[in-house]
N, C-alpha and C positions, 0 to 999 in steps of 0.2 A: 609801859604797857606792852604786853605780848600781843603780837598780831601777825597776820600773813603779810609778808613783804614781797613774795615772789610766787607767781603761778607758772608752772612749767607744763606746756601742752604738747601732746603728740600732734602729728600732722594729718596724714590720710585717715579719714574716718572720724577724726576729732575736730580739726579746724577746717580742713578742706576735703574734697572728694567724698561727698555724702555716700555712705555705704561701703566705702573703701574698695572701689572696684578696679582701679588701675592695676595694683599688683596682682589681684586675683586672676584677671584675664591673662596677664603676662605669664604667671606661673602655669596656668592650664595649657596655654599655647606652646610654651617652651618645652613642656614634657611631651606634647603631641608631636613635636618635630623629631623626637627619637622613638616615636611609636608607642608611647605610654600615656595612660589616662590618669589624671588626678582630678578629684572633684573639687567644686568650690568649697564644700564643707571641710575637706581635708586641708586645703590651703588656708582657710580662715582659722582652723584650729591652731595653727602655728604663727598667725599674723602678729607682727610687733617685733619679732626677732629681726636681726640683720638678714638681708635677703639671701646671702650665701648660706647662712645657717638654716634658713627655711628650706632652701633647696636640699640641703643635707637631711633635714628632718623628713621631707617628703620621700626622698629615696629610702629612708629607713623604714617607712611603712611596709609591713610584711607583704601585703598584696602587691605593692609597687615593685619591691625587690624581687618577688617571685616572677612577676611579669617581665622584668628586665632579664632575669635568668632564662626564662623560657624563650625569649626573643633572640638573645645574643649568645646563649650557651655558656655563660659565665656570670660571676657576681659583678655588680657595678664597682667602680673604683673612683678615686678622687679625680681622675682625668674626666670621667663621665660627669661628675658633679660640676667641675669647672666648665665643661663644654655646655652643659645645660644652663649654667649661670650666665655664660656669655650670651646665649640666645635670649634668656630672660631679660638681660640688660638691653639688648638691641630692641626687643619688643617694647619694653617699658619706656625707653627714651623716646620712642616714636609717638607715644601717647601721653606722656607725663603732663605736658603743658595744658592739654585739654581737660585734665582731671585736677586742676589746681584752683578751682573756684571755691571760695569760702562757703561753708555751711551756713544756713540761715541763722541770723542773730549773733554770729561769732564776732563780726567786725564791731557791731554796736556794743556788745558785752565787753570786749577787750578794751574799747575806748573808755567805758565806764570804769573798769579796773585801773586803767592808767590814770584817770582823773583822781583816783584815790591814792595815787603814789605807788601802786603795785608794779613791780618789774615783771616783764613777760619773757620767759625763757621757753625753750622747746627742745625736745629730743625726738628721734625718729629712727625707724629701721632702714631708711634710705641712706645711701652713701652721700658724701659731700658733692660728688659730681651730679648726682640726681637732684640734690637740693639746689644746686646752681641753676636748675631749670624751674623748680617749684617755687622757690622764694620770690624771684622777680615777677613771676606770673601771678602769684597770690598778691603781691604788693600792688600790682596794676589794678587789682580788683578790691583794694582797700584793706587787706589783711597784712599786718606787719608785726614782727616780734622784735624784741630787743637783742635776742641771742638765739642762735641755733647750733646745737651740738649734735654731731653724728658720731658713730663709733670709730671712724677713721682715726688711727693713732692712739686709741685707747685700748686697754687690755681686752675688753669685750663689750658687746652691746647688751640689750635686754636679755634676760631679766636682771642682769647685774646693775649696780647703782651708779656706775662711773659717769654716765652722761649727765645724770642729775648733779653729781658732785662738781663736774666741770662747769655746768651752768652756775652753780653757787660761787665758784671761783671767779668766773668771767664777770658775773654781775655783782660781786662783792656782797654776798648774802652770808652772814656769819653763822646763822643757826639753822639747822635742819627743821626745827619746830616752827620756823617762819616761812616754810616752803610748802606749797601744795602742788602735787602732781595730778594732772587731769588727762585721762585718756580713754580710749574706746576698746582696748584689747585686754585679754588676761595678762599678756606680757607687760603691758603698761602698768597694770595693778601690781604685779610682782616687782617691777622696777621700783615703784614708789615705796612698797613695803620694805624691800631690801635696803633702800636708802634711808629708811626711818622717817620719812616725811608724811604729811597728811596726804592721803591718797583717795582720789575721787574718780569713779567711773561714770561714763555717759552712755545712754542707751540709744536714743534716736540718732540716726546717721552713722551708727557704729558698725565696725566689722562684726561684732558679736551678733547684732541683729541681722545684718547682711541683706538689707532691703533698700531699694531705691525709694525716693520720695513718693513716686507714683504708686509703688507697691504698698507703701505704708497707708496712703490715702484710700487704697482699694480694699483694705482689710476691714472686716467688721470690727466694731469697738471691742467686742469680746475676744476675738482672735488676736487683735493687736495687744490687748492687755495681757493675755496669756503669754505671748511671745516676749513681751517686755519683762514680765515677771521672771521668765526663765533666764534672761540675760542678767537681771538684777541678782538673782540667786547665785549665778556663776561668779559674778564680780565680788559679791560679799564673801563667798566661799574662798576666793583667792586672796582675801585680806583687805578689801577696800573699806575705808572708814565710812564713806558715804557713796551712794549712787544716785545720780540725778537723771531726769528724763532728757533735759536739754541744757545747753549752756546758759540759758536765761536764768536758771536757778542759782548760778554760781555766786553772784554778788551777795544775795541773801544768805547763802550757805557760809560764805567767808565771814560775814558779820556774826553768824551764830558760832563759828569756830573761834573767832576772836573773843567772844563773850565767854565761851567754854574755857578757853585757856586762862582767862583772867579770874575765873572762879576757882580754879584748881590750885 
């Protein structure tokens, strides 16, 4: 019988850190230290990449590059990128632990999947050193994965598929068709698509929605529905097989995927 044997989750905005706020604030503040402004929307547009690649992407924004040129009288270079990344890391490391709390229903849902014999892998835009803070902090609050792969030592991070393939090797999962990638960014979706695995996006708590739990509750039902629909469209446009509102839908979705695979 064909079935999903492994679920590979992202971390911030998917499993922990509702709304994916830890990296957003660190990106904004790291650019402010060199006298440049990047917006939350600009940082979220590139979220899911490795953090150094996101710094590069933010520098490449035409407005940001022009502001740098006007302020310093020259074009930015790789040294400027690395200096900004060093400041980003300093800021992020100081706050990571406090942004490691599991999103609602994640722990319970993962426990349900484990009871069904499903292996739990993970990929992330964070480095191994960053995850050395996040993983134990999340475990203290009940969230545990069987494997965590960062892009350290791999040819590249997202949207390339290498972290998914490394999870498959580490967890001894022989077929991509038995793997489901679950994440909250467009980069997550593209990572899953490029790996050829089942790819599922999540809306509530996601980087793409970009709201705190309090902000979600404060929205009118109509406004929240509209914003969620916009995220859903973006994820499907990026190639997602399915998009769910929250992780609570995942067990039923996996059952439906298993049935679909065995009818084909």
